[in-house]
C-alpha positions in Angstrom: 20.7 43.2 55.9 19.5 42.6 59.2 17.1 44.6 61.5 18.2 46.8 64.5 17.4 45.2 67.7 15.2 48.6 68.8 13.2 47.4 65.6 13.0 44.0 66.7 12.0 44.8 70.7 9.4 47.4 69.0 7.7 44.8 66.8 7.4 42.3 69.9 5.2 44.6 72.0 2.8 45.4 69.1 2.5 41.3 68.6 2.2 40.7 72.3 -0.5 44.0 72.3 -2.5 42.1 69.1 -2.2 38.4 71.0 -3.9 40.2 74.0 -6.2 42.6 71.9 -7.2 38.8 70.5 -7.7 37.1 73.8 -10.1 39.9 75.0 -12.3 39.5 72.4 -12.7 35.7 72.0 -14.8 33.3 73.6 -11.8 31.2 74.9 -8.9 33.9 75.7 -6.6 31.8 78.1 -4.3 30.8 75.0 -3.9 33.7 72.8 -3.4 36.2 76.0 -0.9 34.0 78.2 1.5 33.4 74.7 1.0 37.4 74.1 1.9 38.0 78.1 4.7 35.7 77.3 6.2 38.2 74.4 5.8 41.2 76.1 7.8 40.1 79.1 9.9 38.5 76.8 10.4 41.8 75.0 10.4 43.8 78.6 13.1 41.7 80.1 16.5 41.9 77.5 18.9 44.4 77.7 17.9 46.5 74.8 17.0 50.5 74.2 13.0 49.9 74.6 13.2 47.4 77.8 11.9 48.3 80.9 14.0 45.6 83.4 17.1 44.9 81.3 17.5 41.1 82.9 18.0 38.9 80.0 21.2 39.4 78.0 20.4 39.2 74.2 22.4 36.3 73.5 19.6 34.5 76.1 17.1 36.4 74.4 17.6 35.4 71.0 17.1 31.9 72.3 13.9 32.5 73.9 12.3 34.1 70.6 13.0 31.1 69.1 11.5 28.6 71.4 8.5 31.7 72.0 7.8 31.0 68.4 8.0 27.5 68.4 5.5 27.2 71.5 3.2 29.4 70.2 3.0 27.5 66.5 3.1 23.7 68.1 1.0 25.0 71.5 -1.8 26.4 69.1 -2.0 23.0 67.3 -1.9 21.2 70.6 -3.9 23.3 72.7 -6.9 23.5 70.1 -9.6 22.3 71.9 -8.8 25.2 74.2 -9.0 28.0 71.5 -11.0 29.0 68.9 -10.4 29.1 65.5 -9.3 32.3 64.8 -7.5 33.0 68.0 -5.7 29.5 66.5 -5.0 31.5 63.4 -3.7 34.6 64.7 -1.7 32.7 67.3 0.3 30.4 64.6 0.7 34.0 62.3 2.2 35.7 65.2 4.8 32.6 66.2 5.3 32.6 62.2 6.0 36.3 62.4 7.8 36.0 65.4 10.3 33.3 63.9 11.2 35.5 61.0 12.0 38.4 62.8 14.3 36.7 65.3 16.4 35.1 62.2 16.4 38.5 60.9 17.5 40.5 63.3 21.1 42.0 64.7 21.4 40.9 68.4 24.7 42.5 68.4 25.4 45.1 71.3 26.2 48.2 70.1 30.0 49.2 71.8 30.6 51.5 74.5 32.0 54.9 73.2 35.3 55.9 74.7 35.6 59.4 75.9 37.9 61.7 74.3 40.4 63.2 76.9 41.2 66.7 76.6 45.4 66.8 75.3 45.5 70.3 74.9 44.3 73.8 75.4 42.1 73.9 72.2 40.1 71.1 73.4 39.9 73.0 77.1 38.3 76.0 75.3 35.9 74.1 73.4 35.0 72.5 77.0 34.8 75.9 78.2 32.6 77.4 75.4 30.2 74.6 75.5 29.4 75.1 79.5 29.1 79.1 78.7 26.4 78.0 76.0 24.9 75.4 78.2 24.3 78.2 81.5 23.2 80.7 78.6 20.5 78.2 77.4 19.4 77.5 81.5 19.4 81.3 82.0 17.2 82.0 79.2 14.5 79.1 80.4 14.7 80.1 83.8 13.8 83.7 82.7 10.8 85.4 83.9 7.5 85.4 82.2 8.2 82.5 80.3 
């Protein structure tokens, strides 16, 4: 069973923060910090429930996840002169986790709900009752001394 997309985004934010934190504590902070920043931008730019910008469709995000995971694993090995040992281990680990999470995520968007049209008198009475109840709640919240 695949995991929901909101959970995928939440884990990406956590992994990005972890890499940035690793970079801040590292004697050579550039590589882990840039990978953490790339993860955070990737998570915040996709059209998802925890997004900040909603600029990238989920299909593109899925490809970007696998590319980013592979880039982290390969980059940690290739750039080993610019990264200390513990940060290299963390970057490779986060890259592997990113690949696993991308593989086990459901990227499908939920279909839009179609509003129900009022067909008869009973629907109209129900809507009127809802409006009256909402008005009562608003009056209760605005009362003096609250």
